[in-house]
C-alpha positions in Angstrom: 4.3 -5.3 35.2 1.6 -3.2 35.5 2.2 0.5 37.3 -1.1 2.6 37.5 0.8 6.8 37.0 -1.5 9.2 38.5 -1.3 12.9 39.4 -3.2 16.2 40.7 -5.9 14.1 42.6 -6.3 17.9 44.7 -8.4 16.1 47.8 -11.4 14.5 45.6 -11.7 11.6 47.8 -14.2 10.1 45.6 -12.3 10.1 42.6 -9.4 8.8 44.3 -11.2 5.7 46.1 -12.8 4.7 42.1 -9.0 5.5 40.8 -7.7 2.9 43.5 -10.9 0.2 43.0 -10.1 0.5 39.3 -6.3 -0.6 40.0 -7.4 -2.9 41.8 -9.3 -4.6 39.2 -6.2 -3.8 36.3 -3.7 -5.6 38.9 -1.3 -3.3 39.2 1.3 -3.9 41.3 2.5 0.2 41.9 1.1 3.2 41.9 3.0 6.3 41.2 2.1 9.7 42.2 3.1 12.8 40.6 2.2 15.0 43.0 -0.5 17.4 44.2 -2.1 15.1 46.8 -2.7 18.0 48.7 -4.2 17.6 52.2 -2.4 14.5 53.9 -5.9 12.4 54.3 -5.1 11.8 50.6 -2.5 8.9 51.6 -5.4 7.0 53.5 -7.0 6.8 50.5 -3.7 5.5 48.1 -2.5 3.2 51.3 -5.9 1.7 50.9 -4.8 0.1 47.1 -2.8 -2.5 49.5 0.5 -2.1 46.9 3.7 0.1 47.0 2.4 3.7 46.6 5.8 6.1 45.2 4.8 10.0 45.6 6.4 12.8 44.9 5.5 16.7 46.1 3.6 19.0 43.7 3.4 22.5 43.9 0.0 22.2 45.9 1.3 20.2 48.6 0.9 22.5 51.7 1.5 20.8 54.4 4.6 18.7 53.4 6.2 17.8 57.0 2.8 15.8 57.9 2.7 14.2 54.7 5.9 13.0 55.2 5.5 12.3 58.8 2.0 10.4 58.2 4.1 8.3 54.9 6.7 7.5 57.9 4.7 6.6 60.5 1.2 5.9 59.9 1.1 4.6 55.7 2.4 1.3 55.5 2.5 1.3 51.4 3.0 4.7 51.3 7.0 6.1 50.0 7.4 10.1 49.5 10.6 11.1 47.5 10.3 14.8 47.7 10.2 17.2 44.5 11.8 14.5 42.3 11.7 10.4 42.7 13.5 7.1 41.1 13.7 4.1 40.9 13.8 0.6 39.0 10.6 -1.4 38.2 10.6 -4.6 36.4 14.0 -3.8 35.4 13.0 -0.4 34.4 14.8 2.7 35.7 11.8 4.8 36.3 11.9 9.2 37.2 8.9 11.0 38.2 8.4 14.7 38.9 5.3 16.9 39.2 6.2 19.3 36.7 7.4 18.0 33.5 9.3 21.4 32.1 12.1 19.1 32.3 10.7 16.0 31.5 12.1 15.5 28.0 15.4 16.5 29.1 15.6 13.5 31.6 14.2 11.3 28.9 16.7 12.7 26.4 19.7 12.3 28.6 19.0 8.0 28.4 19.5 7.3 32.0 15.3 6.2 32.1 13.1 4.0 30.4 10.4 6.0 32.0 9.7 9.1 32.6 6.5 10.3 34.5 4.9 13.8 35.0 1.7 15.8 36.2 0.9 19.4 36.5 -0.5 20.2 33.3 -3.9 18.0 34.0 -3.5 16.7 30.4 -3.5 12.9 29.4 -0.1 12.4 26.9 2.4 9.9 25.9 5.0 10.0 23.4 8.6 8.6 22.8 11.7 10.3 23.2 14.6 8.4 22.2 13.8 4.9 23.6 12.0 6.7 26.6 8.4 6.3 27.9 7.1 10.1 28.4 3.7 10.1 30.4 1.7 12.6 32.0 -1.6 10.6 33.7 -3.9 13.5 33.1 -5.4 15.0 36.5 -7.4 12.8 38.8 -9.3 16.1 40.2 -11.6 15.8 37.3 -11.7 20.1 37.1 -10.6 20.5 33.6 -10.5 16.9 31.9 -12.2 13.7 32.8 -11.0 12.6 35.6 -8.2 9.6 35.1 -5.4 7.8 35.3 -2.9 5.6 33.4 -1.4 1.9 33.4 2.4 1.5 32.1 3.4 -1.7 30.8 6.7 -1.7 31.9 7.6 -4.9 29.5 6.1 -3.0 26.0 6.7 0.5 27.7 2.8 1.9 26.6 0.4 3.8 28.9 -3.1 3.4 28.6 -5.7 6.0 29.7 -8.1 4.8 32.7 -11.3 6.7 33.0 -13.4 6.9 36.2 
């Protein structure tokens, strides 16, 4: 299964639209967003992908009430998990958070096959024991080239996609 992982979109509608188009081109079956959507209108952009979107809150997501309300009532493809998300994808156990300070601890515990996080705006992938740990970098494009990554859940590999 191909799963898009993105983070730190910070209200950049143009970059989100480009990312959603690339997600569709790549044939991804799911999107994980590791927080910092910022405004609730960003959920509408993600929903346009037409595939399941799972997200967690970041430190800049101010109106959590409206984000949650919209995810529950307006957007059919969006599920918000709070501050910590976990799910099964293609038989793999996946954890996702915003602030990655505990990512290595989550990976080292052996419970998850994939751990994703954002916050630091820097693309990174590594293995901790047998767990793939990924930061997709920033979608915003403020401090680095905007992008996200596509994770192949079967191979446990991530590929950076620039927009």
